[in-house]
N, C-alpha and C positions, 0 to 999 in steps of 0.2 A: 519604146525608150528608156533608157539606163533609170530602177528608180531614185540611184544616188543623184541623176541629174534633173528629174522632176520638179523640185520647186528652188532653183539656186535664184538667190538674186541676182539685180544689177550688178551691186559693186565686187558678188563671189565670181561672177561670171567677166568681169574685168582683168581682176586680180588671175585670174587661170590664165584668161587668154594673153593677158600683158606682161606675166609675169618674167615665163620663160627661165633659159641658164642666167640673166642678168638677174635676177631677183634672188637665186642662188648665190651667186657670186656676192650680191650685196650682203646678203644674212650672213653669209660666212663672215666679211667684214667686219660687221657690224658687229657679230658676237666677241669680237676681239675687244670692243668696247665698251660691251655689257647692255647692246641695245636691240639684239637679233629678233630680228621682225619675224613675229610665231611664234617666239618663245619668249617675250617679253625680256628684262631684265636680265643677265648673265649673273647668276647667282653666285661667281666665283672671282666676279670682277673688282679689282681694288680698291677697297670705299676709304672714305676720308676717314680719321679717328675723331673722337669725339673732342679729345685736348692732343697737348704737345705728347709725343709719345716718347718713355725713359728709351724703350729697346723697341724692334724692331721683329723681333724674334725669343721664343721663348723653348729651352729644352729643360724638360725635367724630368730628374734621376729618380724614380721612384722608387724606394728601397722597400721592395713590398714584403709583408709580414710584418714590422711594428718593430723596428729598431728601439732600443732603451738608450733614453734620454740620458738615464745616468748612469753610462757605459761608453756615452762617444762622446756628446759637446757640454754636457748640462753635470760639469764639477761640483759635488755635494760632502765638502768636509765633517759637516755633520753626521750624513749617513756610514762614512768612513767609519766616525767615531762610535755609532752605534750598533756594528756590525753586532749581531748573533739576538739582540736585544728584541721581545716584541712589539707591535705596534700596538698600542691602545686604544681599542673604541676604532679598529680596523675592521671594515665591513666585506665579510669574504666573498663578498659576492659581486665585488667590484670587479676582478679575474672573470674568468673562465671558469676553471676550476675551482670553487670552492671548498671542496674536500682535501686539498693539497697546500693550502699556505701554511708557508713557514716564517721563521722570522725576518728580521731583517737581515738586507745581506748589502756587502759593502761592494762595490765595483772591484772585481781581481785583476783592471788592469795597472798599465803605470798610466801617470796624470803631468802632466807638463806645460808652462806657460810658452806662449811663441809670438812672435813678432813681437811690431810698438805696440800693438793694441794690449799684449800680456794676456791671450787668448789663452783661455785649458782646452789643450785639446785629450782624450785617449790619446793612450800608446797604441791603439789601432789604427793611427791613422799618422802615419811619420810622414807621408808625402802633401796629403793635404792638408799638416800641419805648418809646412812651408807656403803654403799659400792663405795662411789665417788672415792676414791682414786685406783682403780678398772679400771675406768673406760677411755677411750682415745676420745675425742670428734672434729669431723668435721663439723665444724659450717658452713662452707662455701658452702656445694650443691648447685647445680638449676640442675634444668631438661628443657624438652625443650614440654612440655604440660601442662596446667591447669586444664585438664579433666582427671579422672578419669581411665578408660579403658586403654587411651594410654600411662599416667602417669604410671600405674602401669604394663605393658609391660614393659612400658622404664627401670624402676627399675630391674624386675625382667630377661629379656632378650637382653637386649640395645637398644632397636627398639622402637619406635612406635605404629608399627603395630605388630599384632598377627601372628602367624607360626614359630617365632624364637627360637631356645633352650634358657632355661633358664638356669642361673645362675648354680642352680646345676644338670643340666644334663650335659653341659658343664665339670665340675669338677670331675663327674662322668666319662666322657668320658675320663678326660685325667689322672686318679688316677685310675681308677678300682673299685672293690670291696672291703673291708673287709671280708667281712663274706659270707660264703656260704650259710648262712640263713636265713639271712636277709637280704631287699631290702638295696641299696646303699644309696638310696635318696627318704625322707618321708617329707610329706606335710601334719600337721592337719589343718584346718577351725576352724574356732571360734562356739563352740559347743553349742551355746545358740538359736535357732533357727532361727537367724540372716543371715544365707545364705551364701555363696561362694562370694569372691571376685570379683569384678566384671571382665567381660574376664573368669570365673570360670579357668577351668583345663588349660587353652592358659596359667597362669602365671607359671605352672610348668611343660611345655610340653619340649619333648624333640626335638620338630620343625623339620626341617631335617636331624638332625642326628639322627641314629637307636632307632626305640624306645625302645630297652632294656633299654635307658638312662631316659626315662621317669619319675618323680615324684609317689611314691605310695600315692597315697590320703587316710588320714585315715579316715572311720566314724567317726562323731564327737556325735554318742549318736548307742548304741545295739556293738555288735561287730563291731570291728575296719575296717575290712576285711573280703568281704561277704565268705562264703566257709572255713573260717580258721578250723572248727573243720570238722573232718572226720565224712561222714553218719553212722550211726550205722550198718547197712549191710553190711559195706564193710572193709576188715579186710588188712591189710598195703599191702600184699604179691599182694590182688585183685586189690588196687589202683596202684601199680611199676607194677604190668604188662602190666594194662590198658595205665599206660602215655608209656611203651616202643614200646608198638605195636604203640601208635600216632605216637610217636615221628620217630619210622622206616618211617610208612608209610608218614610224612611232609618231615623228609629227603629224601626219595628215587626221588622227586620232587625238590630239594630244589635248585640244583647246573642250572638250567633247569626254576624255576620259576620267571618274573619280579618282584616281591613282594620280594627274595630271603630274603632282610633284615630283613622285617615286620614278616616274616613266623619264622626266624631263632629266631627273639624277641619273639614271642610267644612260639616257643618251651620253650626258656629260663624261658619265665612267669611262662608257666605250672611248670616245674621244680622245681622254686622259692617258687611256691606256697604251694609245696609237702612238701618242708623241713622244711617251715614257719609252716606247718601245726603243729611240734614237738616245733620247737626254741621260736616261737611267741605268743603261752598262755603263757609264763612261764616272756617273758618279757613285756607283758599289764598285770601284774598281780599287782596292788597296793598292795595289802594286804601282800606281801612278806618284806614290807618294817618296818624297823621298826617305834610306834606311834611318836618318837621325830622327826622323819624325817617329818613324813606327819603333822603332825604338823608344821612344819619349813614352808612347802610350802602353807599350809593353806587350806590344805582339809579338815581339820574341820571348815571352814570360808565360811557358805553360800553365800556370796560375791564375793569370787574370787576360790571357790572348782573346778569350771571347768576348769580353767586356771591353778590353779595348778596341777592337775590331769595330761597335758597336757605337763608339765614343767617338772616333776617328771618323767613323759613318755621317755620326750625327752633323761634324762640323764643315762635312764637304755636302752634306745636304740643304744647312745652312747656308753655306755660300751661294748654293744654287736654290737658293727662291724657297723653301720651304720653312713655312712660318713658324708649326710649332709643331712638338716632336717628344716624347716620352721614351724613354727607356728603364723597363723593369728589369730590377735585381732581385732575383727568389720567382719562383714558380709556385703550386698550387700549395703541396702540403706541410707542415709543419716544418720537420727541420730541411726541407728543401727552399727555405724562406728564410726570413730574418726573424722568423716566431721563434724564438728560443726558448719554450717550455721545459726543454730539458738540454744540459749541456751548454750554459750561457758562452763558455770561454771558445769551445769547438764552435759553434755555430757563428758569431759574432765576428771570432777572429777568423773563421775561413770566408766571409760572406765579404770582412773588412779586407782582408789581401784580394782577394778578387777586385775590390773598387777603387782602391784607395790610389794608386797607381795610375789607372784610367782617368778616373774624375778630375785627378789634380794635373794630368797632360792637357786635361780639354780644357778647362781656364788655365794655363800656360799656353797654350796652342792656339786657343782664341785671342790672347793680349796680345801675343807676338805677330798676328797677322791682323789687329786694329780693329776684331770682330766683335772682345769683350764689352766696349761700348754699349754698342748697339744688340745685344746676346745677353736675355735675361736666363739665369742659371738659376735652378731650384733645386734642392734636394730635401726631401722627406717622403715621409711612409704615409702610413693610414692612421695612428695612433703609436702610443710608449708604452713600456711596461711597467711592471709595479716595485717600487721599492723592497720589497720583501721578495724570498724566495719562494718558487715552488716547488715543493717536493719532490725526489726521483733519486734514481742511482746519481746523477750527476746533477747540481742544482741549476734552475734554471729560472724565468721571469713569467709571470704571467703577463694580459693584456692590461693595458693603463688608459681608459679614453680621458682622463682626470689631465693631462699633462703630459706634450711632447714638443721636441724640438723639429725647426727644421732651419736650413741655412741656405741662403740667396746671395749671386754675384752677379756683377755687369750688371747690365742695362739702369744705369743710374744709381746702384747701390751703394750706401756710405759704406766702404769696407771697414772692418773692425767693431763693426758696431752689436752692439747686445740690447733688444728691447726684451723687457717681460722680462717673469722671474716664476719659478717655481718655490714652495717652499723648502725650509733648511733638508727636506731628506728626498727631495727631488717626487715627490708622491699626485701634487696639487696644483694647479697654475694657480699662483697666487696675485701678481703682480702686473697690472696692464694686460688684462685676457686676453684672450685672441681665438672667437670660435670661428669655423671655416669659412662663413659665409664672407668674416672681416678678410680672412688668408684671400680667399677669393678673388674680393674687392681691390684686393695690393695687388694682387696679377694684373689685373683686368687694367687699373690702372697706371702700372709700368708700359702695358701695350697705347695705352691711350683712351682709354675706352674706360666711361663711365658706367658704372655698374647701376644703376637707375636708370641708365637711359637704354640702354639697351635690351632691348625687349623683344618679345614675338607671340602675336597673337595668337592661341590658341587655349578652346573651349571656351572663350567667349573671356577672356583674361591673359592681361600684358603681361605675361610670365619672363620672369628673371632668372637667371644663377644664382644668384645672394638672397633669393625670397621676398617675402613681404615685411619681415624683419630690418627695423634699421641695421646696417652694417655700415662698418667702417676704415677707411683705409690707413693703415698704417706708414704713413707716411713719414714718422721717424729714421725710416730707414734708408730713406733715401738722402742725397747730397742734395 
C-alpha cells in the first residue's frame, strides 16, 4: 500500500472520492468570492472599509531625494531678507555634511501667488501653479532621520528600519483588490537609468504581511512586467492546464507547509500573471489615447516624456482597478534625484521641468474624467532641505528632517488649504506639527481605514502601520 494512504481518515477518504472535478470547479468559483476551499479566504477579496472612504484609489508622486520646501511650496520672505547671514545656534550635525555648512541662503527661484487661495508657488512649477486651488498643503511635516534609506523606510513603512510593510501593502491588506486582472499595488521607478531609490524594493515590501500584498514593480524600460506575453508555441489551453496542475501540486501540501502563506501568495501570483497577460498589454498601450491627451501630459516633450508616460499609465491603471500606485521621480545617487547637495538651481530646475507638466496633467485629466474626487493624489519626498547653504562649487542644500511639505489633491481634500507652519526661515516645523505616523493615519483615513483598527498579528503583537504611540488624522485638510 502507498504509505501516503496508510492513515487516511473517513473525512479525507470521502473528500478524495467525492470531490473530483466538481470540487475543483466549486473551488474556482468560491475563490472569486474569497471563500476558496482548501485555501481559506482569498487574501485579495474586496473588504469593507472601517468607515466611509473619501477615496477609492491613491497615487503617490514620490519626490525621491528630498525636495527643498523653501524652494518649492513654503515661501519664506524672512529667509529672502536674511540671505548670507549666519544662523545663530545652528546644529551643524542636522544635515549629512557638518563640515560644509554655509550661511542662510534665499531661494534663487521667483515666487508668485496663484488661484483664489493665493497660494505661493515657486517659479519651478508653472503648470502646477494653475492647479493651486486643487491642492491641500501640509507644511509642518517632520521625520526621524537625516539619512536617505532610513528616511525612505520611515516615509514608506512607518519605521526607519527595513522589513516593515509599506503603506500600499497595508492598504491592500485592509481593502483587498478591485480587479482580478490587475495587481492592487503598483510601483514605477525613475525611468532614466538613475536606478531605484535607496533601499530598493524594501520601500514597497509587504514585510511581515503575506507576500501577496507586496507592490508590483514595473520595469522602467522594455516590457513593464517580465513574461507579459505568452510564448508563441504556448496556447491558452495548454497554459491553463499547466497552471492548474502546478496549483494542484502546491495546494496538496499547503496546510502542512511552514511557509503556507508564502506558498499561497506564489500560487496567487501565478494566477494574477496569467490574467494580466490579457488585461495588462491594453492598459499599458498609450497609443490608444487621443493626441490631445498625450500632448496634455507632455509625451511629445523630450524633457518630460518619461514621467508623462508614467503619469498617463497611472491614470489608465487606476481606471482599470489598481488601488495603490507610486511613481518615483529620481533614482539612487545624489544628483540623480532631488538630493540637491550641489547646484540647487540645476538640480531642482531639472527635476521640476521633468515633473511639472505631467503632474499637473494628471490632476486635470482625473478631474475631467470624474475620477479626481475618488482618487487621492499625494506628492511628497522623505524629508526637506536646510535653509542654510551647503558649501561647494555651486551652492546646494543639505538634508533637513525637521521640516518639509507635502501636498494632496482629490479624494475629499479641500483644495487651497494650508495646514501647519514652519518657522520664519523654514528650518523647523513650528505650528501644528505632523509626524510621519500622523501623515500615514491621514492617508488611511482618506481610504476609509482606521489606523488603530488596521492591525496584523505578528510576533505575539497586533502590529500596525502607525505604531503604538498616539497618532492623529489631519482632518482639517478634508472638505
